[in-house]
Residue, then its C-alpha position, 0 to 999 in steps of 0.5 A: m146849107r148844112v143838111h144831115f140825112i138820118a138813113i142816107g142809104g135809102s133809094a130816095m134818100h141817097n138821091l136827094a142827098l146827091a141832088l142837094h150836094e150837087k147844088g152846093n150844100i154841105v151834106t152828111g149822113s148816117d145809116d146802119e147799112i148801105f147797099e148797092p147802088s147807093r154805096t158806090r154812088l155816095e162814095a163817088k161824091g164823098l158822101l159815104p159815111a166813114q162807118y155804119g151806125w148812129f152817132p149823136e155827136k154828128i148832130t151839132d147846132e151847125i146843122e140847119v136841116v135834118i132829113l129823116g128816112m123811113h128806115a130810122r126808128i123813132d128812138n134813133p139817137e141822132l133823131l133824139r139829139a136833133k130834137e134836143l137841139g131844136i133842129k128842123i126835121y123833115s121827112f123825105p116827102e116833106y122836104i120835097y114839098q118845101y122845095s117845090q112849093d112854088k112849082q107846078r107839081i105832078v104826082v104819079a101814084g098807084s100800086h103798079g106802073k107809077t115808075t113807068v108813067t113817071s119815066m114816060i112823062m120825063h122822057v117826053l118833057k126832055f125830048h121837047d126841051k122842057d125845063f123840069d125837076y123830078m123824083v123817080g123811083s129808079l134810074v131812067e135812061g137819059f137821066d143821071t140821077m133819080t132826083k133833080l132839084s133846080d129852079a125849073p117851074i114844074i116837078v114830076i114826082e113818083g108818089d109812094e103810098y107807104l108811110t112817111s117816116p117813123l114820126d108820120p104815119r101818113p102816106k108819102f104822096a099826101h105831102y106833095k099836094h099835087h096839082i095834077g094827080v095820076i093813079t094807075g091802079i090799085a092792088w093791095d100792097h104793103i100788107n105789113v102796114f095796111p092789114t086790110f084792103a080797106n086800109y090800103l084803099e083809104q090811102f088812095e082816097i086821101f090822094a084823090d081828095l087832096t086834088p085842089k080846086g082847079g086841079n086834075l085827076i087822071y086815072c085808069k077806068d078799068d080798075k073798078k075800085l079806082a074808078e069809084i074813088c076818082s069819079i068824085d062829085r066835085n065840080d072844081v076838079r077835072a077828072k080824066a079816065y083812060t084805058v087801052p088806046s087803039h093799036k095793032i101788032r105788026n111784025g111783033k111790034t106794037v103800033l098805036n093808031t092815031d090821028y097822025g098815022p101809025i106810031s110804032l112803039q119800043v114797049f109792048g103789053e096792055h099795061n104799057l099801053k095804059n101807061i102811055e095814055a096816062a102819060r099822054l093826058t098828063c103831058q097835054l096838061l103840061g103844054i105838049t101837043e098830042k102829035g108832039f107826045y106821039t113823036a117823043i114816046s115812039s123812042f121810049k124804051g122802058a123804065 
């Protein structure tokens, strides 16, 4: 498949480009600026544009799919040319959903901690040799890329509440249609596009409401606004709340008190303890036993 990325240099965009290239697709892209580490990583695979800027002549009818990044503007000349030619245009989250329609989708959202929780889930699944795809917002120890697309039965996605693309003002995480949704907490962010806290809060209400029949919604009950959103009056959704687990500090290290004995951690702080609980509840829904989770998470060093 021939795929062209408009604004290929973005964090998520360049990782998707690398993932599709790895699968044997013909990948091209454009951008008006590309910073590290995107530049070096694209260059290593021969995907770095020869020059910066937008070149509508790059868009030909040989291209089957255009993936549009948030960095591009609505009047981008390459986007306009793709529309003229009737080429299928996806935003980054729309493409991830299209690729993962037949997978079980786990989406981790929240104003803070979502990268860490996503990384914890990935770490535990890898520890237990589970086959899975993923999309996470930063490089994670033990993983070469931030995006993996394969024939795996599940995908773990870090969900972003920011706008989808210049053509779509919906939050990115609204496109993933999660089966298991996690919300770590809500603290007003992206004030440039959500001018009031109510606007921002609405994005997470959308996420919670998108939990399907038989789906699961995991959330931190210590966040009062979040608890209001997730204590939804739906009998067809399983909502699970978490808080700081029982623990102690021993010789400067955090130790979990569990039914399987003390579990020494390599991370610390109340926020990480909450993140661990979010990851534990998620992993249990994915078939990881509680004991198996604790064994794996003891070696997690952080996102």
